[in-house]
N, C-alpha and C positions, 0 to 999 in steps of 0.2 A: 340540367344539362340542355334543356330546350333553348336557353339563351345563347348557346354557342352555335346554333344552326344559322348559317349564312351571316356570320358576324365578322366585320372587318374593322381593324384598328390600325391607323397609320399616323405617323408623325413626319412632317416634311415642310417644304417651303412652297408657297403659292408662286406659280410660274409666270402668271400675267395678271393684270387687273381683272378682278371678278366681273362677270357680266350679269346684270340684273334685268329680269323681265317681270313687269307688273301686268296682271290680268284684270279684265273688267270686273270679275267676281270678287276682287280684293286679294286673291292669292298672289304670291310672289315666288319666283325661283331665281336662285343665284347659282351660276355655273363657274367653275374655275378648275385649273389644272394644278396638281400637287406633285412635286418632285420628292421622291424618297431616295436617299443615298445609302449605299451599303459598301463597307470596306472589307477587303479580304486580302490574303497573301496568295500569290500564284505559285506555281510549281517551283520557281526559282527563289521564292521567299520575298519577292518584290510586292510592296503594297499596291493594290489596285482599288479603284472605286467604280462602282456601277450605279447609275442613276436610272430609276424607273419613273415613268410619268403615269399619273392616274387622273381620270376625269371625275370630278366631284359635282354632284347636284344637291343643293340645299334648299329646301322649301320653307316658306313663311318665316317663322321666328328664328329658326336655325340659320336661314339665309341672311336675315337682317343682321345677325351678329357679324357675319363675314362682311357684309356690305358696309356696315358702320365702322368697324374696328380693324379690319385687315385689308391688306393690299398686296401688290406684287412684292415678293421677297419675304413676306411675313411667315413666321414659323407657327404652324398650327397642328393640333391633334384632331383627328377626325374619327368618329365612330359611326358605323353605318352598315348597310347591306349591299352586296354585290347585285347588280341588275344587268340583264342582257336584253336588248331590244333591237328591232329592225325597223327600217322605214324605206320608202321608195323616193328616189330623186325625181325632179321634174322630167328628166330624160328617161325615166322608167327603170333605172338601175336600183337594185336592192342593196342597201347598206346595213351593216351590223355595228352596233355600239355596245361597248361594255363600260359601265360607269358605276360609281358608288353613290348611293342615295344616303346622304349624311343625316343621321338622327341626332348627333351631338357634335359640337365643335369646342375645342379648348384653345384659347389664345395663348400662345407661348411668348409672344411679343405683339406689338401693335403698330399701326401706321405711324 
């Protein structure tokens, strides 16, 4: 049961070209947005579609898969953990970020 703690699984489409950052210590991070679509029927029986956007962060080998084989519009599966963090802007404003730290990616199509 412990594997279900903070476990996220999503299938969706990459919203924009992934952004890669390489660090001096050899680490790499790839960030991208993922759109997930959900269909339902409203009270009048009319089909509706809702799109949710998710911020994904993929480190090192997991990120390399996205960097090399996926791009804007690619359909991917992501397994990871939900992360909340905050930071302060140059102007001193506190900002909050919710993102998914990907531990696995599945390419459902490619570039």
